[in-house]
C-alpha positions, 0 to 999 in steps of 0.5 A, a space after each residue: 450552485 452557489 460557490 459556498 455550497 459547491 465548496 462545502 460539498 467538495 470539502 465534505 467529500 474530500 474529508 469523507 475520502 480521508 476518513 475512509 482511508 484512515 478507517 482502512 489503515 486502522 482496520 489493517 493495523 495488525 495485518 502483516 506487511 500492510 503499508 498505510 495509505 495517505 490521502 491528500 488533496 491537491 488544492 482547488 480544482 482546475 478550470 476546464 478552459 473554454 473560449 468563453 472562460 473569462 481571462 480572470 478565472 484561475 480556479 473553481 472553488 472547493 477541493 480537488 479530487 483526493 489522491 492516495 499514495 502508499 507509504 512503503 516505510 519498513 515496520 518492525 519485525 514480529 517473530 513467528 519462529 517459522 524458518 520460511 518466514 522473513 521480514 524485509 528491512 528496507 523499501 524493497 519487494 520480492 517477485 511472485 507469480 499471481 494465481 492467474 500467471 501475472 507477475 506481481 510484487 509483495 513484501 509479505 514474506 510468509 512462505 510455505 511449502 505446498 503438497 507438490 514441494 513448491 515454495 509459495 506465498 499464501 493462495 498458492 502464488 509461486 516465487 519468481 523464479 520458482 523454487 521447488 523441493 526435490 523428492 525426499 527433501 525436508 525442513 526448508 528454510 530461508 537465511 538472511 541473504 534470501 537463500 532457500 535451502 532444505 535437508 536432502 535425503 542424506 540429511 545435508 542442507 542443500 541450497 534450492 533457490 534464491 529470493 530476488 528483490 526489486 526496488 522501484 524508482 517510484 514505489 508510490 506508483 505501484 498499483 495495489 492488487 489486494 492480498 498484499 500484492 502490487 503491480 508494476 505501472 508506468 508511474 512506478 518507473 524503472 526497477 533495480 534487481 538484487 538479493 538481500 544483503 547485496 549492494 543497495 539492498 538490506 538483509 532480511 530477518 528470518 523467522 519473523 514477518 514484517 508488521 504493519 507500518 500504521 501508527 495508531 496515534 497518528 491515525 486517530 489524530 488525523 481522524 479527529 482533524 478530518 472529522 472536524 473539517 467535515 463538520 465545518 464544511 457541513 456547517 457551511 452547507 447549512 449556513 448557505 442553505 439558510 441564506 438561500 431560504 431567507 432569499 426565497 422568503 423575501 417579499 
């Protein structure tokens, strides 16, 4: 394959990946606690060096495979009025246990009480450590320090648990699990634990959920740039095809 064709093909593929990411961000602009994804290409592809590779060869033509990273910047809180809802105001996450028993982390503070009195995230995911209402307890709520309390049978508000926050050295290294959940990986690095409002951790805003950190204007601007780049690379392929056609028709 000619270098121009290879470069054009790699460019269209890279910009298609970028458009896919932008479309996903825009689809989740109203998803609570959604963190936008950034697509980035790492220059030209590396050469797989072999004993026959010329010493002057430094790189193939085209674009390297597109990588993605998660942007964990905090977004504005959106009021819900639910006493078990809270919005995280820094780049921390809190612990939950997924439905399969595996540990997971999330920023979506949409807690609720199930029929068994367990304080859960959507889909029946338990907090880690778990928090459960004692028989007869009502009106559970969370405060700015992440303390969960409820009214006991005597009408007195009693503490029943504490939300544990964590921060990773490299949160972009977390693995995306879906449903607002993330999984620790070798790339996410060491984690630091704390509670909302403790040293190194911001307090939470109660009665609200964090919005999406997707900026529509930025995404549309990036979409136009990616679309124009895609068109330019497609034109490169078309032009090279015309040149090859001319060579084929030479007599």
